[in-house]
MARSEPA-896923 format. One record per residue (C-alpha): residue in one letter; residue number from 1; chain; z, x, y. Coordinates in pm, 1 decimal, decimal comma. Layout:
resn / resi / chain / c3 / c1 / c2
A / NUM / A / Z / X / Y
...
//
This chain:
resn / resi / chain / c3 / c1 / c2
M / 1 / A / -66,0 / 5933,1 / 10280,2
K / 2 / A / -79,6 / 5869,9 / 9926,4
L / 3 / A / -50,9 / 5562,6 / 9790,2
R / 4 / A / 204,1 / 5502,8 / 9490,7
S / 5 / A / 103,0 / 5392,7 / 9154,9
M / 6 / A / 310,2 / 5050,2 / 9044,7
P / 7 / A / 368,3 / 4996,3 / 8588,6
S / 8 / A / 264,8 / 4667,1 / 8461,5
N / 9 / A / 671,7 / 4579,5 / 8453,8
L / 10 / A / 768,9 / 4732,2 / 8739,2
Y / 11 / A / 1159,9 / 4705,5 / 8566,5
Q / 12 / A / 1096,0 / 4939,8 / 8199,7
T / 13 / A / 1008,4 / 5279,4 / 8383,6
R / 14 / A / 1314,3 / 5275,3 / 8617,9
K / 15 / A / 1531,7 / 5564,3 / 8566,1
V / 16 / A / 1896,6 / 5398,4 / 8433,7
N / 17 / A / 2138,0 / 5313,8 / 8781,1
L / 18 / A / 1792,9 / 5373,2 / 9010,4
P / 19 / A / 1759,9 / 5028,5 / 9169,0
L / 20 / A / 1385,6 / 5041,5 / 9253,1
V / 21 / A / 1279,6 / 5007,5 / 9615,2
F / 22 / A / 1196,9 / 4671,7 / 9809,0
G / 23 / A / 1018,7 / 4669,8 / 10182,0
H / 24 / A / 1198,5 / 4423,0 / 10333,2
R / 25 / A / 993,7 / 4183,4 / 10539,4
G / 26 / A / 768,4 / 4507,6 / 10466,7
A / 27 / A / 810,5 / 4830,9 / 10669,6
S / 28 / A / 1045,3 / 4588,7 / 10947,5
A / 29 / A / 1207,7 / 4899,8 / 11110,5
Y / 30 / A / 836,1 / 5041,9 / 11119,7
R / 31 / A / 621,6 / 4736,2 / 11239,3
P / 32 / A / 648,6 / 4445,2 / 11327,6
E / 33 / A / 834,7 / 4252,4 / 11032,5
N / 34 / A / 606,4 / 3997,1 / 10813,1
T / 35 / A / 277,9 / 4113,4 / 10885,6
L / 36 / A / 30,7 / 4291,7 / 10684,0
E / 37 / A / 18,2 / 4613,7 / 10852,8
A / 38 / A / 407,4 / 4584,6 / 10753,1
F / 39 / A / 322,3 / 4490,9 / 10426,4
R / 40 / A / 2,6 / 4769,4 / 10405,1
L / 41 / A / 276,1 / 5057,1 / 10539,4
A / 42 / A / 576,4 / 4994,9 / 10236,2
F / 43 / A / 331,6 / 5063,6 / 9991,6
E / 44 / A / 212,5 / 5325,3 / 10124,4
M / 45 / A / 591,6 / 5483,0 / 10195,3
G / 46 / A / 596,1 / 5451,4 / 9840,7
A / 47 / A / 831,0 / 5092,2 / 9803,7
D / 48 / A / 815,1 / 4928,7 / 9517,2
A / 49 / A / 777,1 / 4549,5 / 9602,4
I / 50 / A / 755,5 / 4393,2 / 9958,6
E / 51 / A / 954,2 / 4083,5 / 10057,2
C / 52 / A / 796,6 / 3834,0 / 10275,7
D / 53 / A / 935,0 / 3500,8 / 10415,5
L / 54 / A / 722,7 / 3172,9 / 10358,3
V / 55 / A / 701,6 / 2854,0 / 10681,1
P / 56 / A / 482,2 / 2552,4 / 10713,4
T / 57 / A / 250,6 / 2459,7 / 10911,8
K / 58 / A / 189,0 / 2099,4 / 11046,5
D / 59 / A / -97,0 / 2142,2 / 10837,0
G / 60 / A / 34,1 / 2210,1 / 10488,7
R / 61 / A / -15,0 / 2603,0 / 10506,6
L / 62 / A / 238,8 / 2895,3 / 10430,6
I / 63 / A / 212,0 / 3135,4 / 10695,0
I / 64 / A / 446,1 / 3451,3 / 10667,3
R / 65 / A / 764,3 / 3476,4 / 10954,7
H / 66 / A / 1091,6 / 3479,7 / 10877,2
E / 67 / A / 1190,8 / 3137,3 / 11072,9
S / 68 / A / 999,8 / 2794,9 / 11162,1
E / 69 / A / 1126,0 / 2888,5 / 11461,6
L / 70 / A / 823,2 / 3144,7 / 11667,8
S / 71 / A / 987,1 / 3243,6 / 11945,7
G / 72 / A / 1166,6 / 3592,3 / 11830,7
T / 73 / A / 829,6 / 3682,5 / 11673,5
T / 74 / A / 554,6 / 3571,5 / 11784,4
D / 75 / A / 446,6 / 3580,9 / 12165,4
V / 76 / A / 467,2 / 3206,2 / 12237,1
A / 77 / A / 626,3 / 3200,1 / 12466,8
N / 78 / A / 378,9 / 3323,0 / 12668,7
H / 79 / A / 82,3 / 3072,9 / 12551,0
P / 80 / A / 147,4 / 2837,9 / 12850,8
E / 81 / A / -87,8 / 2573,5 / 12622,4
Y / 82 / A / 224,8 / 2539,0 / 12412,2
A / 83 / A / 537,3 / 2493,9 / 12618,8
D / 84 / A / 494,8 / 2149,5 / 12594,7
R / 85 / A / 567,5 / 2181,4 / 12203,7
K / 86 / A / 924,3 / 2310,1 / 12294,5
R / 87 / A / 1218,8 / 2129,9 / 12168,9
T / 88 / A / 1526,5 / 2136,9 / 12037,1
Q / 89 / A / 1619,9 / 1992,6 / 11646,3
T / 90 / A / 1861,5 / 2044,5 / 11353,1
F / 91 / A / 1862,3 / 2219,5 / 10990,6
Y / 92 / A / 2083,2 / 2044,4 / 10762,9
G / 93 / A / 2307,7 / 1826,6 / 11011,1
V / 94 / A / 2476,0 / 2092,8 / 11106,3
W / 95 / A / 2228,2 / 2392,1 / 11258,2
T / 96 / A / 2073,0 / 2351,9 / 11608,3
V / 97 / A / 1774,2 / 2512,5 / 11680,4
T / 98 / A / 1546,7 / 2553,5 / 11983,6
G / 99 / A / 1167,0 / 2703,0 / 12083,4
W / 100 / A / 880,7 / 2628,8 / 11918,7
F / 101 / A / 819,0 / 2526,7 / 11459,9
S / 102 / A / 572,8 / 2639,7 / 11246,6
E / 103 / A / 542,5 / 2235,1 / 11172,0
D / 104 / A / 404,6 / 2170,7 / 11527,1
F / 105 / A / 134,7 / 2349,2 / 11507,8
T / 106 / A / -217,9 / 2409,9 / 11296,2
L / 107 / A / -312,2 / 2681,3 / 11087,0
D / 108 / A / -615,9 / 2768,1 / 11374,2
E / 109 / A / -307,8 / 2710,7 / 11639,9
I / 110 / A / -74,6 / 2958,7 / 11478,9
K / 111 / A / -381,7 / 3283,8 / 11464,0
T / 112 / A / -403,2 / 3238,4 / 11835,2
L / 113 / A / 1,6 / 3393,7 / 11812,9
R / 114 / A / 69,7 / 3733,6 / 11719,3
A / 115 / A / 315,8 / 3900,9 / 11625,9
I / 116 / A / 614,2 / 4077,5 / 11849,5
E / 117 / A / 944,2 / 4261,6 / 11713,3
R / 118 / A / 1251,1 / 4074,5 / 11673,3
M / 119 / A / 1500,4 / 4353,1 / 11729,9
P / 120 / A / 1320,9 / 4535,8 / 12045,3
D / 121 / A / 1678,6 / 4704,1 / 12139,5
V / 122 / A / 1677,1 / 4859,0 / 11801,1
R / 123 / A / 1387,1 / 4938,6 / 11655,8
P / 124 / A / 1153,7 / 5064,3 / 12060,4
G / 125 / A / 897,8 / 5210,9 / 11783,0
S / 126 / A / 814,7 / 4855,8 / 11603,5
A / 127 / A / 778,7 / 4653,1 / 11961,9
K / 128 / A / 524,5 / 4943,8 / 12046,3
F / 129 / A / 239,3 / 4703,7 / 11843,2
D / 130 / A / 408,6 / 4399,3 / 11983,6
G / 131 / A / 77,1 / 4163,3 / 12053,2
E / 132 / A / -168,5 / 4378,4 / 11777,1
Y / 133 / A / -86,3 / 4139,7 / 11492,3
E / 134 / A / -169,4 / 3818,7 / 11366,0
I / 135 / A / 74,6 / 3601,9 / 11145,3
P / 136 / A / -56,6 / 3588,8 / 10808,6
T / 137 / A / -72,1 / 3333,1 / 10631,5
I / 138 / A / 4,7 / 3396,7 / 10245,6
E / 139 / A / -333,8 / 3330,6 / 10062,4
E / 140 / A / -413,4 / 3680,7 / 10310,6
L / 141 / A / -194,0 / 3900,8 / 10177,9
L / 142 / A / -226,4 / 3748,8 / 9796,2
N / 143 / A / -572,4 / 3923,8 / 9862,4
S / 144 / A / -525,0 / 4237,7 / 10032,0
P / 145 / A / -632,9 / 4466,5 / 9879,5
F / 146 / A / -369,7 / 4640,6 / 9920,2
C / 147 / A / -109,8 / 4469,1 / 9689,8
D / 148 / A / -356,6 / 4512,7 / 9376,8
G / 149 / A / -99,7 / 4657,5 / 9092,1
K / 150 / A / 161,5 / 4638,3 / 9307,6
T / 151 / A / 517,8 / 4367,1 / 9346,8
L / 152 / A / 519,5 / 4119,4 / 9586,1
I / 153 / A / 876,9 / 3928,0 / 9641,4
L / 154 / A / 829,7 / 3570,7 / 9827,0
E / 155 / A / 1081,5 / 3342,0 / 9966,1
I / 156 / A / 1069,6 / 3013,7 / 10089,5
K / 157 / A / 1243,6 / 2957,9 / 10361,6
H / 158 / A / 1424,2 / 2682,0 / 10401,2
G / 159 / A / 1201,5 / 2421,4 / 10181,9
V / 160 / A / 1521,8 / 2143,2 / 10149,1
H / 161 / A / 1517,5 / 2102,3 / 10521,1
F / 162 / A / 1094,5 / 2117,9 / 10526,9
R / 163 / A / 1079,2 / 1918,8 / 10193,6
S / 164 / A / 1293,4 / 1617,7 / 10384,7
I / 165 / A / 1089,1 / 1612,5 / 10646,8
G / 166 / A / 790,0 / 1621,1 / 10475,7
H / 167 / A / 679,5 / 1971,8 / 10341,0
D / 168 / A / 685,2 / 2062,3 / 9959,1
T / 169 / A / 644,1 / 2430,6 / 10023,4
V / 170 / A / 715,7 / 2469,4 / 9618,3
A / 171 / A / 334,9 / 2245,4 / 9571,3
A / 172 / A / 182,2 / 2423,4 / 9826,9
L / 173 / A / 333,2 / 2793,4 / 9748,7
A / 174 / A / 156,4 / 2727,6 / 9390,9
R / 175 / A / -105,1 / 2626,8 / 9506,2
A / 176 / A / -177,2 / 2934,2 / 9633,4
V / 177 / A / -133,5 / 3143,3 / 9380,0
E / 178 / A / -302,1 / 2977,2 / 9147,7
Q / 179 / A / -618,4 / 3020,5 / 9324,0
S / 180 / A / -600,7 / 3361,6 / 9389,1
N / 181 / A / -725,1 / 3669,5 / 9134,8
W / 182 / A / -405,6 / 3784,9 / 9195,3
Q / 183 / A / -352,2 / 3832,7 / 8751,9
S / 184 / A / -675,8 / 3983,7 / 8718,0
R / 185 / A / -571,5 / 4211,9 / 8953,2
G / 186 / A / -224,4 / 4333,2 / 8834,0
I / 187 / A / 7,6 / 4190,0 / 9131,2
N / 188 / A / 363,4 / 4112,4 / 8979,7
L / 189 / A / 501,3 / 3804,3 / 9185,7
V / 190 / A / 864,4 / 3739,5 / 9270,2
F / 191 / A / 953,5 / 3415,4 / 9360,4
E / 192 / A / 1322,5 / 3365,0 / 9530,8
S / 193 / A / 1497,6 / 3132,4 / 9797,1
F / 194 / A / 1873,7 / 2996,7 / 9880,1
H / 195 / A / 1891,1 / 2639,6 / 9800,9
L / 196 / A / 1944,8 / 2652,2 / 9419,6
E / 197 / A / 1806,1 / 2251,6 / 9398,4
L / 198 / A / 1437,2 / 2432,3 / 9533,1
V / 199 / A / 1522,6 / 2742,5 / 9318,6
E / 200 / A / 1529,8 / 2545,4 / 9052,0
A / 201 / A / 1219,5 / 2316,6 / 9166,2
M / 202 / A / 1034,8 / 2711,2 / 9198,7
K / 203 / A / 1186,1 / 2787,4 / 8833,6
Q / 204 / A / 978,4 / 2435,1 / 8661,8
K / 205 / A / 634,0 / 2513,9 / 8870,9
L / 206 / A / 629,7 / 2903,9 / 8959,0
G / 207 / A / 839,3 / 3048,2 / 8661,3
K / 208 / A / 528,3 / 3043,9 / 8428,2
Y / 209 / A / 373,8 / 3329,5 / 8684,3
G / 210 / A / 704,9 / 3523,6 / 8753,8
K / 211 / A / 1086,4 / 3607,0 / 8803,1
V / 212 / A / 1281,1 / 3304,9 / 9020,1
I / 213 / A / 1571,8 / 3445,0 / 9198,3
Y / 214 / A / 1865,3 / 3284,3 / 9365,0
L / 215 / A / 1987,3 / 3438,5 / 9687,2
L / 216 / A / 2337,2 / 3375,8 / 9810,2
E / 217 / A / 2565,2 / 3494,7 / 10080,4
S / 218 / A / 2944,8 / 3409,7 / 10104,5
W / 219 / A / 2838,6 / 3045,3 / 10235,6
G / 220 / A / 2750,1 / 2989,0 / 9878,0
M / 221 / A / 2999,4 / 3190,2 / 9652,4
P / 222 / A / 3162,6 / 3029,2 / 9428,1
A / 223 / A / 3521,1 / 2818,6 / 9647,8
D / 224 / A / 3711,6 / 3023,0 / 9470,7
G / 225 / A / 3575,8 / 3396,9 / 9530,4
T / 226 / A / 3512,6 / 3653,0 / 9371,5
A / 227 / A / 3789,3 / 3518,4 / 9115,1
G / 228 / A / 3530,2 / 3176,7 / 8995,1
V / 229 / A / 3258,7 / 3419,9 / 8975,7
P / 230 / A / 3261,2 / 3478,4 / 8572,0
S / 231 / A / 3172,8 / 3129,0 / 8504,2
W / 232 / A / 2934,8 / 3075,3 / 8858,3
L / 233 / A / 2705,4 / 3263,0 / 8699,0
D / 234 / A / 2747,1 / 3142,9 / 8333,1
G / 235 / A / 2571,1 / 2851,7 / 8481,1
L / 236 / A / 2264,2 / 3032,9 / 8605,0
V / 237 / A / 2217,1 / 3159,6 / 8271,9
G / 238 / A / 1862,3 / 2998,5 / 8198,8
K / 239 / A / 1857,7 / 2855,8 / 8522,7
V / 240 / A / 1706,7 / 3173,9 / 8686,0
D / 241 / A / 1642,5 / 3471,3 / 8610,8
G / 242 / A / 1876,6 / 3642,0 / 8859,6
V / 243 / A / 2103,6 / 3699,4 / 9201,2
S / 244 / A / 2074,6 / 3838,4 / 9548,1
F / 245 / A / 2370,2 / 3950,8 / 9671,3
D / 246 / A / 2495,1 / 3989,7 / 10002,2
V / 247 / A / 2552,4 / 4349,6 / 9936,5
E / 248 / A / 2928,5 / 4254,4 / 10138,7
L / 249 / A / 2952,7 / 4055,4 / 9900,6
L / 250 / A / 2951,4 / 4328,4 / 9615,3
F / 251 / A / 3266,6 / 4522,6 / 9758,1
E / 252 / A / 3572,0 / 4454,2 / 9736,2
H / 253 / A / 3600,0 / 4574,1 / 10141,5
V / 254 / A / 3402,5 / 4670,9 / 10404,0
D / 255 / A / 3453,5 / 4777,6 / 10722,6
H / 256 / A / 3231,4 / 4731,6 / 11064,8
D / 257 / A / 3257,3 / 4936,3 / 11360,3
G / 258 / A / 3028,1 / 4710,8 / 11593,5
H / 259 / A / 2733,6 / 4692,0 / 11381,4
K / 260 / A / 2861,9 / 5005,0 / 11208,3
A / 261 / A / 2941,9 / 4969,3 / 10794,3
Q / 262 / A / 3170,2 / 5088,3 / 10583,0
Y / 263 / A / 3190,0 / 5031,0 / 10247,5
S / 264 / A / 3455,2 / 5021,8 / 9971,8
S / 265 / A / 3414,0 / 5023,8 / 9655,1
P / 266 / A / 3204,0 / 4861,0 / 9438,1
N / 267 / A / 3390,0 / 4499,4 / 9280,3
Q / 268 / A / 3235,3 / 4394,4 / 8939,4
I / 269 / A / 3009,7 / 4142,6 / 8989,9
V / 270 / A / 2717,2 / 4359,8 / 8916,4
G / 271 / A / 2836,3 / 4415,6 / 8605,4
W / 272 / A / 2923,4 / 4031,6 / 8522,7
A / 273 / A / 2549,4 / 3935,9 / 8627,8
H / 274 / A / 2417,9 / 4222,4 / 8446,7
D / 275 / A / 2645,4 / 4084,2 / 8071,4
R / 276 / A / 2451,5 / 3775,9 / 8125,8
G / 277 / A / 2057,6 / 3910,7 / 8132,3
L / 278 / A / 2070,8 / 3830,4 / 8490,1
L / 279 / A / 1856,9 / 4055,9 / 8757,1
V / 280 / A / 2061,2 / 4184,8 / 9034,9
Y / 281 / A / 1905,0 / 4258,3 / 9390,4
T / 282 / A / 2099,4 / 4345,1 / 9704,7
W / 283 / A / 2016,3 / 4321,5 / 10059,3
T / 284 / A / 1939,8 / 4459,2 / 10349,5
A / 285 / A / 1941,7 / 4863,8 / 10359,0
R / 286 / A / 1932,1 / 4928,7 / 10695,3
A / 287 / A / 1929,0 / 5317,2 / 10833,8
E / 288 / A / 2135,1 / 5142,0 / 11216,2
A / 289 / A / 2426,0 / 5018,4 / 11025,7
A / 290 / A / 2476,2 / 5346,4 / 10937,8
K / 291 / A / 2896,5 / 5414,7 / 11044,0
Y / 292 / A / 2786,4 / 5803,1 / 10926,3
S / 293 / A / 2485,0 / 5977,9 / 10798,7
V / 294 / A / 2212,2 / 5774,4 / 10583,5
D / 295 / A / 2236,2 / 5926,5 / 10327,2
E / 296 / A / 2579,8 / 5842,1 / 10249,9
Y / 297 / A / 2534,9 / 5466,7 / 10376,5
Y / 298 / A / 2193,1 / 5404,2 / 10122,0
Q / 299 / A / 2405,0 / 5544,8 / 9855,6
H / 300 / A / 2686,1 / 5289,5 / 9851,7
F / 301 / A / 2367,0 / 5072,0 / 9794,5
I / 302 / A / 2284,3 / 5284,1 / 9497,3
D / 303 / A / 2622,2 / 5344,4 / 9367,3
L / 304 / A / 2650,6 / 5004,8 / 9254,4
G / 305 / A / 2416,6 / 4973,8 / 8974,0
T / 306 / A / 2175,1 / 4698,5 / 9113,7
D / 307 / A / 1824,5 / 4610,6 / 8956,1
G / 308 / A / 1656,5 / 4669,5 / 9335,9
V / 309 / A / 1794,6 / 4703,9 / 9727,5
F / 310 / A / 1566,8 / 4593,5 / 10000,7
A / 311 / A / 1528,3 / 4813,6 / 10270,1
D / 312 / A / 1390,6 / 4773,0 / 10604,7
H / 313 / A / 1355,6 / 5151,3 / 10585,4
P / 314 / A / 1097,6 / 5253,6 / 10259,3
D / 315 / A / 1050,5 / 5587,1 / 10334,6
L / 316 / A / 1425,3 / 5681,1 / 10357,4
F / 317 / A / 1580,3 / 5458,4 / 10104,3
R / 318 / A / 1239,4 / 5598,5 / 9858,9
A / 319 / A / 1341,1 / 5960,6 / 9997,9
V / 320 / A / 1739,6 / 5928,3 / 9863,5
V / 321 / A / 1668,9 / 5760,7 / 9524,3
D / 322 / A / 1353,1 / 6004,0 / 9474,7
A / 323 / A / 1659,8 / 6281,1 / 9542,2
Q / 324 / A / 1808,8 / 6163,7 / 9210,2
L / 325 / A / 1560,9 / 6145,4 / 8994,6
//
């Protein structure tokens, strides 16, 4: 499969109103997510960028996992030597999780685990690769030749929680970036988090290396809803370079039929953000969520006019975008 080249400034060559294609945790519909193999495949499929999630180990390294709880994305439960590590902890005082947590394992121990598909019933093709791939570090991703000339979107997960238990994930990411040769290899970097205070810390420590994006879902919206968004966006100018919205926040209404989704007309949020000079991303385009045809489902994302869309099937989304060039 032919690799697509990536411009040094990925926004200058994008056709107006057509979004960039971001491989969500790589080509996560085809390979267990957040693995080097999923990232490589996403770029081979034509993704403009890949996104990954970062959590810390006991010895302060950043590994690439969706959450610090490991049983959903690794085979840790099949390792009897780690049975006594299973425990329960509470995040932010409200969210209680039981399992095995990355911060209780050294990197050497993490390297004994293998990735598994998080949704095997939905993605049996990806689940065929269970147990084959290592859990990568951020350094391994930055050093991978397939990233040369590409864009990496790096998300710190639960950074506020980890800071409260002694892990400065922003500083750890800054060290990894500063110690790599990403600039000489033409790699573009984007940094993101769901917590504004963490995003502001990222802006201070990492902003000189790339764009900093504030991730947003419903719990982060202004108390008065869409009506309060313009003034809320005013407050973000200068603090962040853009906002990545849960796609459901960008429509007047969304109907659901089981896991299927049908979208109504877009609201004004994308335009308001662009008027303030902010980039706008949205997530996540999942072919399995299409209520009717996949192309129709993807078109709702494209018509929003965002700068980039995170997709689990980057090849399918790429094809629909490219058909409109």
